PDB file of the backbone (N, CA, C, O) and the ligand in Angstrom, with CONECT records:
HET     ZN  A 101       1
ATOM      1  N   MET A   1      47.645  17.811 -20.003  1.00  0.00           N
ATOM      2  CA  MET A   1      47.302  17.492 -18.610  1.00  0.00           C
ATOM      3  C   MET A   1      45.948  18.082 -18.279  1.00  0.00           C
ATOM      4  O   MET A   1      45.763  19.298 -18.227  1.00  0.00           O
ATOM      5  N   ALA A   2      45.031  17.200 -18.063  1.00  0.00           N
ATOM      6  CA  ALA A   2      43.679  17.675 -17.790  1.00  0.00           C
ATOM      7  C   ALA A   2      43.450  17.761 -16.296  1.00  0.00           C
ATOM      8  O   ALA A   2      43.723  16.821 -15.549  1.00  0.00           O
ATOM      9  N   SER A   3      42.965  18.862 -15.895  1.00  0.00           N
ATOM     10  CA  SER A   3      42.659  19.035 -14.466  1.00  0.00           C
ATOM     11  C   SER A   3      41.159  19.208 -14.276  1.00  0.00           C
ATOM     12  O   SER A   3      40.517  20.051 -14.903  1.00  0.00           O
ATOM     13  N   PHE A   4      40.628  18.380 -13.389  1.00  0.00           N
ATOM     14  CA  PHE A   4      39.190  18.477 -13.133  1.00  0.00           C
ATOM     15  C   PHE A   4      38.946  19.291 -11.878  1.00  0.00           C
ATOM     16  O   PHE A   4      39.528  19.038 -10.823  1.00  0.00           O
ATOM     17  N   CYS A   5      38.101  20.238 -12.016  1.00  0.00           N
ATOM     18  CA  CYS A   5      37.732  21.014 -10.836  1.00  0.00           C
ATOM     19  C   CYS A   5      36.774  20.176  -9.987  1.00  0.00           C
ATOM     20  O   CYS A   5      35.850  19.552 -10.509  1.00  0.00           O
ATOM     21  N   GLY A   6      37.000  20.171  -8.709  1.00  0.00           N
ATOM     22  CA  GLY A   6      36.117  19.411  -7.836  1.00  0.00           C
ATOM     23  C   GLY A   6      34.795  20.115  -7.659  1.00  0.00           C
ATOM     24  O   GLY A   6      34.457  20.610  -6.584  1.00  0.00           O
ATOM     25  N   SER A   7      34.066  20.141  -8.744  1.00  0.00           N
ATOM     26  CA  SER A   7      32.780  20.833  -8.667  1.00  0.00           C
ATOM     27  C   SER A   7      31.675  19.833  -8.359  1.00  0.00           C
ATOM     28  O   SER A   7      31.554  18.781  -8.986  1.00  0.00           O
ATOM     29  N   ALA A   8      30.910  20.192  -7.406  1.00  0.00           N
ATOM     30  CA  ALA A   8      29.801  19.308  -7.039  1.00  0.00           C
ATOM     31  C   ALA A   8      28.631  19.582  -7.964  1.00  0.00           C
ATOM     32  O   ALA A   8      28.165  20.710  -8.122  1.00  0.00           O
ATOM     33  N   ARG A   9      28.200  18.533  -8.543  1.00  0.00           N
ATOM     34  CA  ARG A   9      27.062  18.701  -9.435  1.00  0.00           C
ATOM     35  C   ARG A   9      25.774  18.748  -8.628  1.00  0.00           C
ATOM     36  O   ARG A   9      25.366  17.781  -7.984  1.00  0.00           O
ATOM     37  N   ALA A  10      25.177  19.878  -8.694  1.00  0.00           N
ATOM     38  CA  ALA A  10      23.907  20.020  -7.985  1.00  0.00           C
ATOM     39  C   ALA A  10      22.771  19.858  -8.984  1.00  0.00           C
ATOM     40  O   ALA A  10      22.452  20.746  -9.776  1.00  0.00           O
ATOM     41  N   TYR A  11      22.202  18.714  -8.903  1.00  0.00           N
ATOM     42  CA  TYR A  11      21.089  18.473  -9.820  1.00  0.00           C
ATOM     43  C   TYR A  11      19.818  18.233  -9.034  1.00  0.00           C
ATOM     44  O   TYR A  11      19.794  17.521  -8.031  1.00  0.00           O
ATOM     45  N   LYS A  12      18.788  18.840  -9.519  1.00  0.00           N
ATOM     46  CA  LYS A  12      17.511  18.715  -8.823  1.00  0.00           C
ATOM     47  C   LYS A  12      16.779  17.467  -9.303  1.00  0.00           C
ATOM     48  O   LYS A  12      16.703  17.169 -10.494  1.00  0.00           O
ATOM     49  N   ILE A  13      16.266  16.783  -8.353  1.00  0.00           N
ATOM     50  CA  ILE A  13      15.479  15.601  -8.680  1.00  0.00           C
ATOM     51  C   ILE A  13      14.005  16.006  -8.708  1.00  0.00           C
ATOM     52  O   ILE A  13      13.360  16.183  -7.674  1.00  0.00           O
ATOM     53  N   GLY A  14      13.523  16.140  -9.890  1.00  0.00           N
ATOM     54  CA  GLY A  14      12.129  16.556 -10.023  1.00  0.00           C
ATOM     55  C   GLY A  14      11.208  15.353 -10.090  1.00  0.00           C
ATOM     56  O   GLY A  14      11.294  14.517 -10.989  1.00  0.00           O
ATOM     57  N   ARG A  15      10.345  15.300  -9.126  1.00  0.00           N
ATOM     58  CA  ARG A  15       9.398  14.190  -9.140  1.00  0.00           C
ATOM     59  C   ARG A  15       8.173  14.572  -9.947  1.00  0.00           C
ATOM     60  O   ARG A  15       7.375  15.421  -9.550  1.00  0.00           O
ATOM     61  N   LYS A  16       8.056  13.946 -11.043  1.00  0.00           N
ATOM     62  CA  LYS A  16       6.895  14.216 -11.875  1.00  0.00           C
ATOM     63  C   LYS A  16       5.954  13.022 -11.836  1.00  0.00           C
ATOM     64  O   LYS A  16       6.365  11.872 -11.684  1.00  0.00           O
ATOM     65  N   ARG A  17       4.729  13.330 -11.974  1.00  0.00           N
ATOM     66  CA  ARG A  17       3.743  12.261 -11.946  1.00  0.00           C
ATOM     67  C   ARG A  17       3.852  11.414 -13.209  1.00  0.00           C
ATOM     68  O   ARG A  17       3.758  11.901 -14.336  1.00  0.00           O
ATOM     69  N   MET A  18       4.048  10.167 -12.972  1.00  0.00           N
ATOM     70  CA  MET A  18       4.183   9.262 -14.099  1.00  0.00           C
ATOM     71  C   MET A  18       2.811   8.775 -14.538  1.00  0.00           C
ATOM     72  O   MET A  18       1.975   8.375 -13.728  1.00  0.00           O
ATOM     73  N   LYS A  19       2.620   8.820 -15.792  1.00  0.00           N
ATOM     74  CA  LYS A  19       1.364   8.316 -16.327  1.00  0.00           C
ATOM     75  C   LYS A  19       1.644   7.308 -17.428  1.00  0.00           C
ATOM     76  O   LYS A  19       2.441   7.548 -18.334  1.00  0.00           O
ATOM     77  N   ASN A  20       0.993   6.221 -17.326  1.00  0.00           N
ATOM     78  CA  ASN A  20       1.147   5.221 -18.369  1.00  0.00           C
ATOM     79  C   ASN A  20       0.394   5.646 -19.616  1.00  0.00           C
ATOM     80  O   ASN A  20      -0.539   6.448 -19.570  1.00  0.00           O
ATOM     81  N   ALA A  21       0.810   5.108 -20.673  1.00  0.00           N
ATOM     82  CA  ALA A  21       0.171   5.469 -21.938  1.00  0.00           C
ATOM     83  C   ALA A  21      -1.296   5.054 -21.934  1.00  0.00           C
ATOM     84  O   ALA A  21      -2.153   5.717 -22.517  1.00  0.00           O
ATOM     85  N   LYS A  22      -1.557   3.937 -21.258  1.00  0.00           N
ATOM     86  CA  LYS A  22      -2.923   3.447 -21.236  1.00  0.00           C
ATOM     87  C   LYS A  22      -3.749   4.078 -20.121  1.00  0.00           C
ATOM     88  O   LYS A  22      -4.936   3.784 -19.974  1.00  0.00           O
ATOM     89  N   GLY A  23      -3.122   4.937 -19.347  1.00  0.00           N
ATOM     90  CA  GLY A  23      -3.855   5.626 -18.302  1.00  0.00           C
ATOM     91  C   GLY A  23      -3.995   4.814 -17.035  1.00  0.00           C
ATOM     92  O   GLY A  23      -4.737   5.185 -16.126  1.00  0.00           O
ATOM     93  N   LYS A  24      -3.281   3.706 -16.979  1.00  0.00           N
ATOM     94  CA  LYS A  24      -3.364   2.895 -15.760  1.00  0.00           C
ATOM     95  C   LYS A  24      -2.482   3.495 -14.683  1.00  0.00           C
ATOM     96  O   LYS A  24      -1.391   3.992 -14.961  1.00  0.00           O
ATOM     97  N   SER A  25      -2.954   3.446 -13.479  1.00  0.00           N
ATOM     98  CA  SER A  25      -2.167   3.973 -12.380  1.00  0.00           C
ATOM     99  C   SER A  25      -1.128   2.953 -11.962  1.00  0.00           C
ATOM    100  O   SER A  25      -1.383   1.749 -11.954  1.00  0.00           O
ATOM    101  N   ILE A  26       0.033   3.448 -11.618  1.00  0.00           N
ATOM    102  CA  ILE A  26       1.109   2.545 -11.247  1.00  0.00           C
ATOM    103  C   ILE A  26       0.845   1.920  -9.878  1.00  0.00           C
ATOM    104  O   ILE A  26       1.278   0.804  -9.588  1.00  0.00           O
ATOM    105  N   ALA A  27       0.128   2.666  -9.054  1.00  0.00           N
ATOM    106  CA  ALA A  27      -0.146   2.166  -7.712  1.00  0.00           C
ATOM    107  C   ALA A  27      -0.987   0.897  -7.777  1.00  0.00           C
ATOM    108  O   ALA A  27      -1.607   0.572  -8.790  1.00  0.00           O
ATOM    109  N   LYS A  28      -0.977   0.212  -6.669  1.00  0.00           N
ATOM    110  CA  LYS A  28      -1.733  -1.025  -6.621  1.00  0.00           C
ATOM    111  C   LYS A  28      -3.218  -0.740  -6.804  1.00  0.00           C
ATOM    112  O   LYS A  28      -3.711   0.358  -6.542  1.00  0.00           O
ATOM    113  N   ALA A  29      -3.879  -1.738  -7.247  1.00  0.00           N
ATOM    114  CA  ALA A  29      -5.308  -1.590  -7.448  1.00  0.00           C
ATOM    115  C   ALA A  29      -5.981  -1.317  -6.110  1.00  0.00           C
ATOM    116  O   ALA A  29      -5.558  -1.798  -5.059  1.00  0.00           O
ATOM    117  N   HIS A  30      -7.020  -0.545  -6.191  1.00  0.00           N
ATOM    118  CA  HIS A  30      -7.718  -0.198  -4.952  1.00  0.00           C
ATOM    119  C   HIS A  30      -8.517  -1.393  -4.469  1.00  0.00           C
ATOM    120  O   HIS A  30      -9.492  -1.818  -5.090  1.00  0.00           O
ATOM    121  N   LEU A  31      -8.076  -1.911  -3.357  1.00  0.00           N
ATOM    122  CA  LEU A  31      -8.788  -3.028  -2.777  1.00  0.00           C
ATOM    123  C   LEU A  31      -9.679  -2.519  -1.651  1.00  0.00           C
ATOM    124  O   LEU A  31      -9.337  -1.555  -0.967  1.00  0.00           O
ATOM    125  N   PRO A  32     -10.806  -3.161  -1.464  1.00  0.00           N
ATOM    126  CA  PRO A  32     -11.677  -2.739  -0.381  1.00  0.00           C
ATOM    127  C   PRO A  32     -11.023  -2.992   0.967  1.00  0.00           C
ATOM    128  O   PRO A  32     -10.260  -3.942   1.140  1.00  0.00           O
ATOM    129  N   ASP A  33     -11.332  -2.137   1.900  1.00  0.00           N
ATOM    130  CA  ASP A  33     -10.806  -2.349   3.247  1.00  0.00           C
ATOM    131  C   ASP A  33     -11.839  -1.925   4.271  1.00  0.00           C
ATOM    132  O   ASP A  33     -12.783  -1.197   3.965  1.00  0.00           O
ATOM    133  N   LYS A  34     -11.646  -2.385   5.466  1.00  0.00           N
ATOM    134  CA  LYS A  34     -12.545  -2.012   6.550  1.00  0.00           C
ATOM    135  C   LYS A  34     -11.818  -2.178   7.871  1.00  0.00           C
ATOM    136  O   LYS A  34     -10.835  -2.914   7.963  1.00  0.00           O
ATOM    137  N   PRO A  35     -12.302  -1.498   8.882  1.00  0.00           N
ATOM    138  CA  PRO A  35     -11.606  -1.562  10.166  1.00  0.00           C
ATOM    139  C   PRO A  35     -11.872  -2.880  10.881  1.00  0.00           C
ATOM    140  O   PRO A  35     -12.971  -3.434  10.836  1.00  0.00           O
ATOM    141  N   CYS A  36     -10.845  -3.347  11.527  1.00  0.00           N
ATOM    142  CA  CYS A  36     -10.981  -4.570  12.308  1.00  0.00           C
ATOM    143  C   CYS A  36     -11.809  -4.288  13.548  1.00  0.00           C
ATOM    144  O   CYS A  36     -11.650  -3.252  14.194  1.00  0.00           O
ATOM    145  N   LYS A  37     -12.686  -5.212  13.871  1.00  0.00           N
ATOM    146  CA  LYS A  37     -13.562  -4.995  15.025  1.00  0.00           C
ATOM    147  C   LYS A  37     -12.838  -5.185  16.340  1.00  0.00           C
ATOM    148  O   LYS A  37     -13.310  -4.747  17.389  1.00  0.00           O
ATOM    149  N   ALA A  38     -11.703  -5.832  16.282  1.00  0.00           N
ATOM    150  CA  ALA A  38     -10.962  -6.083  17.512  1.00  0.00           C
ATOM    151  C   ALA A  38      -9.946  -4.985  17.783  1.00  0.00           C
ATOM    152  O   ALA A  38      -9.945  -4.388  18.860  1.00  0.00           O
ATOM    153  N   CYS A  39      -9.090  -4.719  16.820  1.00  0.00           N
ATOM    154  CA  CYS A  39      -8.002  -3.773  17.049  1.00  0.00           C
ATOM    155  C   CYS A  39      -8.278  -2.421  16.401  1.00  0.00           C
ATOM    156  O   CYS A  39      -7.599  -1.437  16.694  1.00  0.00           O
ATOM    157  N   GLY A  40      -9.265  -2.374  15.529  1.00  0.00           N
ATOM    158  CA  GLY A  40      -9.626  -1.096  14.932  1.00  0.00           C
ATOM    159  C   GLY A  40      -8.782  -0.700  13.744  1.00  0.00           C
ATOM    160  O   GLY A  40      -9.038   0.319  13.103  1.00  0.00           O
ATOM    161  N   ARG A  41      -7.801  -1.485  13.456  1.00  0.00           N
ATOM    162  CA  ARG A  41      -6.952  -1.150  12.321  1.00  0.00           C
ATOM    163  C   ARG A  41      -7.640  -1.526  11.017  1.00  0.00           C
ATOM    164  O   ARG A  41      -8.269  -2.579  10.913  1.00  0.00           O
ATOM    165  N   PRO A  42      -7.515  -0.673  10.049  1.00  0.00           N
ATOM    166  CA  PRO A  42      -8.064  -1.023   8.744  1.00  0.00           C
ATOM    167  C   PRO A  42      -7.239  -2.110   8.083  1.00  0.00           C
ATOM    168  O   PRO A  42      -6.008  -2.066   8.069  1.00  0.00           O
ATOM    169  N   PHE A  43      -7.922  -3.053   7.555  1.00  0.00           N
ATOM    170  CA  PHE A  43      -7.215  -4.117   6.841  1.00  0.00           C
ATOM    171  C   PHE A  43      -7.818  -4.253   5.461  1.00  0.00           C
ATOM    172  O   PHE A  43      -8.996  -3.978   5.232  1.00  0.00           O
ATOM    173  N   SER A  44      -6.978  -4.681   4.568  1.00  0.00           N
ATOM    174  CA  SER A  44      -7.380  -4.711   3.166  1.00  0.00           C
ATOM    175  C   SER A  44      -7.888  -6.087   2.769  1.00  0.00           C
ATOM    176  O   SER A  44      -7.647  -7.104   3.419  1.00  0.00           O
ATOM    177  N   TRP A  45      -8.574  -6.045   1.708  1.00  0.00           N
ATOM    178  CA  TRP A  45      -9.125  -7.276   1.138  1.00  0.00           C
ATOM    179  C   TRP A  45      -8.002  -8.247   0.802  1.00  0.00           C
ATOM    180  O   TRP A  45      -6.943  -7.863   0.307  1.00  0.00           O
ATOM    181  N   ARG A  46      -8.259  -9.475   1.079  1.00  0.00           N
ATOM    182  CA  ARG A  46      -7.281 -10.488   0.730  1.00  0.00           C
ATOM    183  C   ARG A  46      -7.958 -11.577  -0.076  1.00  0.00           C
ATOM    184  O   ARG A  46      -9.162 -11.817   0.013  1.00  0.00           O
ATOM    185  N   LYS A  47      -7.132 -12.211  -0.854  1.00  0.00           N
ATOM    186  CA  LYS A  47      -7.690 -13.197  -1.775  1.00  0.00           C
ATOM    187  C   LYS A  47      -8.372 -14.340  -1.026  1.00  0.00           C
ATOM    188  O   LYS A  47      -9.371 -14.901  -1.477  1.00  0.00           O
ATOM    189  N   LYS A  48      -7.803 -14.663   0.126  1.00  0.00           N
ATOM    190  CA  LYS A  48      -8.372 -15.777   0.878  1.00  0.00           C
ATOM    191  C   LYS A  48      -9.745 -15.426   1.439  1.00  0.00           C
ATOM    192  O   LYS A  48     -10.510 -16.300   1.846  1.00  0.00           O
ATOM    193  N   TRP A  49     -10.042 -14.114   1.452  1.00  0.00           N
ATOM    194  CA  TRP A  49     -11.347 -13.688   1.941  1.00  0.00           C
ATOM    195  C   TRP A  49     -12.320 -13.404   0.808  1.00  0.00           C
ATOM    196  O   TRP A  49     -13.405 -12.861   1.014  1.00  0.00           O
ATOM    197  N   ALA A  50     -11.908 -13.780  -0.378  1.00  0.00           N
ATOM    198  CA  ALA A  50     -12.727 -13.422  -1.544  1.00  0.00           C
ATOM    199  C   ALA A  50     -14.145 -13.975  -1.407  1.00  0.00           C
ATOM    200  O   ALA A  50     -15.114 -13.337  -1.817  1.00  0.00           O
ATOM    201  N   ARG A  51     -14.248 -15.151  -0.834  1.00  0.00           N
ATOM    202  CA  ARG A  51     -15.561 -15.792  -0.765  1.00  0.00           C
ATOM    203  C   ARG A  51     -16.465 -15.160   0.277  1.00  0.00           C
ATOM    204  O   ARG A  51     -17.665 -14.995   0.057  1.00  0.00           O
ATOM    205  N   ASP A  52     -15.883 -14.810   1.402  1.00  0.00           N
ATOM    206  CA  ASP A  52     -16.731 -14.258   2.471  1.00  0.00           C
ATOM    207  C   ASP A  52     -16.127 -12.994   3.048  1.00  0.00           C
ATOM    208  O   ASP A  52     -15.887 -12.886   4.250  1.00  0.00           O
ATOM    209  N   TRP A  53     -15.892 -12.053   2.172  1.00  0.00           N
ATOM    210  CA  TRP A  53     -15.330 -10.775   2.611  1.00  0.00           C
ATOM    211  C   TRP A  53     -16.317 -10.048   3.519  1.00  0.00           C
ATOM    212  O   TRP A  53     -15.912  -9.358   4.455  1.00  0.00           O
ATOM    213  N   ASP A  54     -17.594 -10.200   3.246  1.00  0.00           N
ATOM    214  CA  ASP A  54     -18.596  -9.513   4.058  1.00  0.00           C
ATOM    215  C   ASP A  54     -18.623 -10.058   5.482  1.00  0.00           C
ATOM    216  O   ASP A  54     -18.991  -9.358   6.425  1.00  0.00           O
ATOM    217  N   LYS A  55     -18.231 -11.308   5.613  1.00  0.00           N
ATOM    218  CA  LYS A  55     -18.289 -11.927   6.941  1.00  0.00           C
ATOM    219  C   LYS A  55     -17.020 -11.688   7.751  1.00  0.00           C
ATOM    220  O   LYS A  55     -16.981 -11.889   8.965  1.00  0.00           O
ATOM    221  N   VAL A  56     -15.999 -11.258   7.045  1.00  0.00           N
ATOM    222  CA  VAL A  56     -14.734 -11.037   7.741  1.00  0.00           C
ATOM    223  C   VAL A  56     -14.827  -9.760   8.571  1.00  0.00           C
ATOM    224  O   VAL A  56     -15.093  -8.681   8.043  1.00  0.00           O
ATOM    225  N   LEU A  57     -14.609  -9.897   9.851  1.00  0.00           N
ATOM    226  CA  LEU A  57     -14.713  -8.745  10.738  1.00  0.00           C
ATOM    227  C   LEU A  57     -13.374  -8.385  11.366  1.00  0.00           C
ATOM    228  O   LEU A  57     -13.189  -7.273  11.862  1.00  0.00           O
ATOM    229  N   TYR A  58     -12.459  -9.317  11.342  1.00  0.00           N
ATOM    230  CA  TYR A  58     -11.202  -9.091  12.027  1.00  0.00           C
ATOM    231  C   TYR A  58     -10.034  -9.249  11.057  1.00  0.00           C
ATOM    232  O   TYR A  58     -10.106  -9.979  10.069  1.00  0.00           O
ATOM    233  N   CYS A  59      -8.967  -8.542  11.377  1.00  0.00           N
ATOM    234  CA  CYS A  59      -7.847  -8.503  10.448  1.00  0.00           C
ATOM    235  C   CYS A  59      -7.050  -9.791  10.485  1.00  0.00           C
ATOM    236  O   CYS A  59      -6.338 -10.114   9.534  1.00  0.00           O
ATOM    237  N   SER A  60      -7.165 -10.515  11.561  1.00  0.00           N
ATOM    238  CA  SER A  60      -6.361 -11.723  11.673  1.00  0.00           C
ATOM    239  C   SER A  60      -7.050 -12.708  12.597  1.00  0.00           C
ATOM    240  O   SER A  60      -8.001 -12.374  13.303  1.00  0.00           O
ATOM    241  N   ASP A  61      -6.549 -13.918  12.572  1.00  0.00           N
ATOM    242  CA  ASP A  61      -7.113 -14.925  13.466  1.00  0.00           C
ATOM    243  C   ASP A  61      -6.880 -14.545  14.924  1.00  0.00           C
ATOM    244  O   ASP A  61      -7.677 -14.869  15.804  1.00  0.00           O
ATOM    245  N   LYS A  62      -5.793 -13.864  15.152  1.00  0.00           N
ATOM    246  CA  LYS A  62      -5.482 -13.447  16.510  1.00  0.00           C
ATOM    247  C   LYS A  62      -6.560 -12.509  17.042  1.00  0.00           C
ATOM    248  O   LYS A  62      -7.043 -12.673  18.162  1.00  0.00           O
ATOM    249  N   CYS A  63      -6.924 -11.539  16.236  1.00  0.00           N
ATOM    250  CA  CYS A  63      -7.960 -10.597  16.646  1.00  0.00           C
ATOM    251  C   CYS A  63      -9.289 -11.324  16.810  1.00  0.00           C
ATOM    252  O   CYS A  63     -10.059 -11.036  17.727  1.00  0.00           O
ATOM    253  N   ARG A  64      -9.542 -12.249  15.931  1.00  0.00           N
ATOM    254  CA  ARG A  64     -10.810 -12.979  16.001  1.00  0.00           C
ATOM    255  C   ARG A  64     -10.885 -13.771  17.310  1.00  0.00           C
ATOM    256  O   ARG A  64     -11.924 -13.814  17.970  1.00  0.00           O
ATOM    257  N   SER A  65      -9.778 -14.386  17.662  1.00  0.00           N
ATOM    258  CA  SER A  65      -9.766 -15.191  18.880  1.00  0.00           C
ATOM    259  C   SER A  65      -9.874 -14.291  20.104  1.00  0.00           C
ATOM    260  O   SER A  65     -10.463 -14.672  21.115  1.00  0.00           O
ATOM    261  N   GLN A  66      -9.305 -13.101  20.006  1.00  0.00           N
ATOM    262  CA  GLN A  66      -9.382 -12.183  21.150  1.00  0.00           C
ATOM    263  C   GLN A  66     -10.802 -11.669  21.328  1.00  0.00           C
ATOM    264  O   GLN A  66     -11.270 -11.453  22.446  1.00  0.00           O
ATOM    265  N   ALA A  67     -11.466 -11.482  20.215  1.00  0.00           N
ATOM    266  CA  ALA A  67     -12.814 -10.931  20.288  1.00  0.00           C
ATOM    267  C   ALA A  67     -13.804 -11.961  20.825  1.00  0.00           C
ATOM    268  O   ALA A  67     -14.798 -11.621  21.466  1.00  0.00           O
ATOM    269  N   LYS A  68     -13.512 -13.198  20.553  1.00  0.00           N
ATOM    270  CA  LYS A  68     -14.419 -14.236  21.038  1.00  0.00           C
ATOM    271  C   LYS A  68     -14.331 -14.390  22.545  1.00  0.00           C
ATOM    272  O   LYS A  68     -13.329 -14.059  23.178  1.00  0.00           O
ATOM    273  N   GLY A  69     -15.403 -14.897  23.084  1.00  0.00           N
ATOM    274  CA  GLY A  69     -15.413 -15.175  24.505  1.00  0.00           C
ATOM    275  C   GLY A  69     -15.957 -13.991  25.199  1.00  0.00           C
ATOM    276  O   GLY A  69     -16.065 -13.990  26.426  1.00  0.00           O
TER     277      GLY A  69
HETATM  278 ZN    ZN A 101      -7.322  -6.687  14.198  1.00  0.00          ZN2+
END
């Protein structure tokens, strides 16, 4: 007859920095970002802005429309 003691296993979760063998960071690639001229929030580069990222001033069409006028 086996009796199990109700022992709580206290195990520490050690967060160690993971490194890939190739040295690539697991995090997303660093994309350029800049603050929106309308709301001031920083927004990141998007693929749809690849062609005219320099011309993009607002994070969304909503902000752009608000800024106009
Ligand atoms: Zn905005």
